[in-house]
C-alpha positions as CSV (number, residue, x, y, z in Angstrom):
1,M,73.8,99.2,91.1
2,K,72.0,101.7,89.7
3,T,69.1,101.0,91.6
4,I,70.6,101.3,94.9
5,L,70.9,104.7,93.6
6,I,67.7,105.8,92.3
7,I,66.9,104.7,96.0
8,I,69.0,106.7,97.9
9,A,68.0,108.8,96.0
10,S,64.8,108.8,96.4
11,L,64.6,108.6,100.3
12,L,66.6,112.1,100.3
13,S,64.3,113.6,98.2
14,I,61.8,112.7,100.8
15,A,63.7,114.4,102.6
16,Q,64.5,118.7,103.1
17,T,66.9,120.1,100.9
18,S,68.4,122.1,103.7
19,A,70.7,120.4,105.7
20,Q,68.8,122.2,109.2
21,D,65.8,120.2,108.6
22,I,67.7,116.5,108.7
23,Q,66.5,115.1,112.1
24,P,67.0,112.1,114.4
25,G,64.0,109.7,112.7
26,K,65.1,110.1,108.8
27,T,65.9,106.8,107.5
28,N,68.9,105.8,107.9
29,I,70.4,103.6,105.3
30,I,73.0,100.6,104.8
31,I,74.6,99.0,102.0
32,I,76.3,95.1,102.9
33,M,77.8,94.0,99.9
34,A,79.6,90.8,99.4
35,D,82.2,90.6,96.9
36,D,82.1,87.4,94.3
37,L,78.9,85.9,96.1
38,G,76.3,84.1,93.7
39,Y,72.9,84.3,93.3
40,G,72.4,81.0,94.4
41,D,74.7,80.7,97.2
42,L,71.5,82.1,99.9
43,G,69.1,79.8,101.4
44,S,66.5,82.6,100.8
45,Y,67.4,81.2,96.9
46,N,66.9,77.9,96.7
47,G,70.9,77.8,97.9
48,K,72.2,75.0,99.2
49,Q,74.2,76.2,103.0
50,K,72.4,77.4,105.1
51,T,72.2,81.0,105.5
52,P,69.9,82.5,108.6
53,N,70.5,85.1,109.0
54,L,70.3,87.0,105.1
55,D,67.3,84.5,104.9
56,Q,65.2,86.1,107.7
57,L,66.2,89.4,105.9
58,A,64.4,88.5,103.5
59,K,61.7,87.1,104.4
60,E,61.0,90.5,106.4
61,G,62.0,92.4,103.5
62,M,62.0,92.4,99.7
63,R,63.9,89.9,97.3
64,F,65.0,91.2,94.0
65,T,64.5,88.6,92.1
66,D,65.5,90.5,88.5
67,F,68.4,92.6,89.3
68,H,71.6,93.1,87.3
69,S,74.9,94.4,87.6
70,S,76.9,96.3,85.2
71,G,80.5,95.1,85.4
72,T,81.4,91.4,86.1
73,V,84.5,92.3,87.5
74,C,84.8,94.3,92.0
75,S,86.2,98.1,90.7
76,P,83.1,98.6,87.6
77,T,80.5,97.8,89.9
78,R,81.6,99.6,92.8
79,A,82.3,102.3,90.3
80,G,79.0,102.4,89.6
81,L,77.4,102.3,93.0
82,I,79.5,104.6,94.3
83,T,78.6,107.5,91.0
84,G,75.2,105.4,90.1
85,R,76.7,106.1,86.4
86,Y,77.4,103.4,84.0
87,Q,81.3,101.8,84.3
88,H,83.1,103.2,81.4
89,R,81.1,107.0,82.4
90,S,82.5,106.6,85.8
91,T,86.6,106.5,84.0
92,V,86.6,102.6,85.8
93,D,85.5,99.7,83.3
94,G,88.2,97.4,84.5
95,V,89.7,96.3,88.0
96,V,92.5,98.2,89.3
97,N,95.3,96.6,89.5
98,A,96.8,96.2,92.8
99,D,100.2,95.1,91.3
100,P,102.8,98.5,90.8
101,K,103.8,98.1,87.5
102,H,100.5,97.0,85.7
103,P,99.2,100.1,83.6
104,S,95.4,100.1,85.8
105,H,97.0,100.6,89.0
106,S,97.1,104.2,88.8
107,F,93.3,103.8,87.9
108,G,90.4,105.5,90.1
109,V,87.1,107.7,90.4
110,D,87.7,111.2,90.4
111,P,86.5,112.0,93.7
112,K,86.6,115.9,92.2
113,S,85.5,115.2,88.4
114,Q,82.5,113.0,89.5
115,I,79.3,113.4,92.0
116,T,79.2,110.6,94.5
117,F,76.3,109.2,96.6
118,P,79.0,109.8,99.6
119,N,79.1,113.6,99.2
120,L,75.2,114.1,97.8
121,V,74.0,112.7,101.7
122,K,77.0,114.2,103.7
123,S,75.9,117.4,102.0
124,Q,72.3,116.6,103.5
125,G,73.2,116.4,106.6
126,Y,74.1,112.5,107.0
127,K,77.0,110.7,108.7
128,T,78.9,108.5,106.5
129,A,80.8,106.1,106.7
130,L,82.6,102.5,104.8
131,I,84.2,100.1,106.3
132,G,85.7,97.5,104.4
133,K,87.0,97.4,100.7
134,W,87.1,100.1,98.2
135,H,88.9,99.3,95.4
136,I,88.4,102.3,93.4
137,G,91.4,103.2,93.1
138,Y,95.3,103.2,95.3
139,E,96.8,106.5,94.6
140,Q,96.4,109.7,97.7
141,R,93.6,111.4,95.3
142,Y,91.6,108.2,94.7
143,H,91.4,107.6,99.0
144,P,87.9,107.0,100.2
145,M,88.4,109.3,102.6
146,N,88.0,111.9,99.6
147,F,84.8,111.0,99.3
148,G,82.9,111.8,101.0
149,F,83.1,108.9,103.5
150,D,83.5,110.4,107.9
151,R,84.5,106.9,108.6
152,F,86.8,105.1,106.9
153,V,88.2,101.2,108.2
154,G,89.4,98.8,105.5
155,F,91.5,98.2,102.4
156,L,92.4,100.2,99.0
157,S,92.4,97.1,97.1
158,G,90.9,93.8,95.9
159,N,91.8,91.9,98.6
160,I,93.9,90.7,101.7
161,D,94.9,87.9,104.2
162,Y,92.0,88.0,105.8
163,I,94.6,87.3,109.1
164,S,97.6,89.8,108.2
165,H,95.6,92.1,106.4
166,Y,98.4,91.8,103.8
167,D,97.8,92.2,99.8
168,R,98.6,89.9,97.1
169,Q,101.0,92.1,96.2
170,S,102.5,91.3,100.0
171,T,102.0,94.8,101.0
172,F,99.9,96.0,103.8
173,D,96.5,97.3,103.4
174,W,94.7,97.8,106.6
175,W,93.1,101.5,107.3
176,H,91.7,103.5,109.7
177,N,90.6,106.3,107.9
178,N,94.3,108.0,106.0
179,E,96.6,105.8,108.2
180,Q,97.7,102.7,107.8
181,V,97.2,100.5,111.2
182,K,97.9,96.8,112.4
183,E,94.8,95.6,113.9
184,E,94.3,91.8,115.1
185,G,91.8,90.3,113.8
186,Y,90.2,88.2,111.0
187,S,89.0,90.8,108.1
188,T,85.5,89.7,108.3
189,H,84.9,90.2,112.6
190,L,86.4,93.4,112.2
191,I,84.6,94.5,109.3
192,T,81.3,93.2,111.4
193,K,82.9,95.0,114.5
194,H,83.4,98.5,112.6
195,A,80.0,99.0,111.0
196,T,78.5,97.8,114.6
197,D,80.2,101.0,116.1
198,F,79.5,103.5,114.0
199,I,75.9,101.6,113.8
200,N,75.9,102.7,118.3
201,A,78.0,106.0,117.7
202,N,75.6,107.3,115.1
203,K,72.0,106.0,116.3
204,E,71.1,109.2,117.5
205,K,71.3,111.4,114.4
206,P,70.5,110.4,109.9
207,F,73.5,108.0,109.0
208,V,74.3,105.8,106.0
209,L,76.4,103.2,106.5
210,Y,78.0,101.2,103.5
211,V,79.7,98.7,104.9
212,A,81.7,96.1,101.9
213,H,82.7,92.8,102.7
214,E,85.8,90.9,101.4
215,A,84.0,87.9,101.8
216,V,84.0,86.0,100.5
217,H,86.1,86.1,97.6
218,D,89.6,84.1,98.3
219,P,92.4,83.6,99.8
220,M,90.2,81.0,101.2
221,Q,90.3,81.7,104.1
222,G,88.3,81.2,108.0
223,P,88.5,82.8,111.0
224,N,91.7,79.8,112.9
225,S,93.5,79.4,109.2
226,R,96.9,80.1,108.1
227,I,98.4,83.1,106.9
228,Q,98.4,83.2,104.0
229,R,100.3,86.5,102.4
230,G,103.0,88.4,104.3
231,P,106.0,88.0,106.3
232,N,104.4,85.8,109.6
233,K,103.5,83.3,106.4
234,Q,102.6,79.7,107.1
235,K,102.6,76.5,105.6
236,Q,99.3,75.5,104.5
237,D,97.7,72.0,105.5
238,K,96.9,70.5,102.3
239,N,93.8,68.4,102.9
240,I,91.8,71.3,104.1
241,K,89.6,70.9,100.8
242,A,89.2,75.2,99.5
243,S,85.3,74.2,99.2
244,D,85.2,73.7,102.3
245,V,86.3,76.1,103.7
246,Y,84.5,78.4,101.9
247,K,81.6,77.4,103.8
248,E,82.7,78.6,106.6
249,V,83.6,82.0,105.0
250,L,79.6,82.6,104.1
251,T,78.6,81.5,107.3
252,E,80.7,83.9,109.2
253,L,79.9,86.7,106.4
254,D,75.8,86.0,107.2
255,I,76.8,85.6,110.5
256,S,77.9,89.4,109.9
257,V,74.9,89.8,108.6
258,G,73.0,89.4,111.3
259,K,74.4,91.4,114.3
260,I,74.2,94.1,112.1
261,V,70.5,93.2,111.6
262,E,70.6,92.5,115.8
263,T,73.0,96.1,116.5
264,V,70.0,98.6,114.4
265,K,67.7,96.3,116.6
266,R,69.2,97.4,119.5
267,A,69.4,100.5,118.9
268,G,65.7,101.4,119.0
269,I,66.0,102.4,115.3
270,S,64.9,99.4,113.3
271,H,61.8,102.1,111.8
272,N,63.3,104.2,110.4
273,T,65.8,101.8,108.4
274,L,66.3,100.2,105.4
275,I,69.1,98.2,105.0
276,L,70.2,96.5,101.5
277,F,72.1,93.5,100.7
278,T,74.2,93.0,97.2
279,S,76.8,90.9,95.4
280,D,78.9,93.2,93.1
281,N,79.5,90.8,90.1
282,G,78.7,87.4,89.7
283,P,80.0,84.3,92.2
284,M,83.9,83.3,91.7
285,S,84.7,79.9,91.0
286,L,83.8,78.6,94.7
287,S,80.5,80.1,94.4
288,S,77.0,79.4,92.9
289,A,74.8,81.5,90.2
290,G,72.2,79.8,91.0
291,V,69.7,79.5,87.7
292,L,71.4,81.9,86.2
293,R,74.2,81.1,83.9
294,G,78.0,82.3,83.8
295,K,80.7,83.4,86.2
296,K,82.8,86.3,87.3
297,G,84.4,88.0,85.2
298,V,82.7,85.5,82.2
299,Y,81.7,88.4,79.7
300,L,85.2,89.8,79.9
301,K,86.8,86.7,78.5
302,V,83.7,86.8,75.9
303,V,84.6,90.3,74.9
304,T,88.5,88.9,74.3
305,E,88.0,85.7,72.9
306,C,86.0,88.1,69.4
307,L,88.1,90.9,69.7
308,R,91.2,88.1,68.9
């Protein structure tokens, strides 16, 4: 995660220090983060499933083959991205739990005590947006709109039903800025739509866009899957294999990346837009680590065993 922050800092250092000096044509930055995706899931890393859009992005750009996350679960890696610090220095060294009764539910990154990249780039005249997953604070003081984002569309929790937008505690969790909004649609599609809308609306000015996808995190749901959470929960089809749905979820993620890249090209800003694609913390059970070893949360399990 620090690698991404170093890239952002380098680009800002190239720009003039005065916001008045920022003019259209300065480098735009789009950070696309997948959730629980494995090193070996993509075709460009010898994965078995076809991911043509991501593979093309790798072909036209640069692959990171020695790039490491400082955490093995969602919240710490996202705190690291936002702050550029090791997770224990950002105050979020574990998962911010969705259960209000859990002690870590009240944890979060404090925008008043931490330097965060949205505030840094905003001070340089960039428009900023987070589209998708937050997961580094449920309380209002930790809300993403307090971090320098001009636009936020997405969810605060670690994962939601892709269709009903309820989290695992059956709490509705879909936001437009500071307000909860009922918006129908598959979460991957909605994240893509709002990301491309932001690009089109800001193509004449410098921007930093953080696209934090829910995919490929569970619950395993494709666009036509049944609702698993919330008041309209449906009976599930036991004949459907989770591994088959996973392929569908990954395909939708790949399509989304393709649409974002295409939007940048159509907007005529490819020459001054840097697109970074990364995952957060290692593969979940249905994902592949490829030539690497371990899965999401493995380090935490090892530490727990050692402390017993």
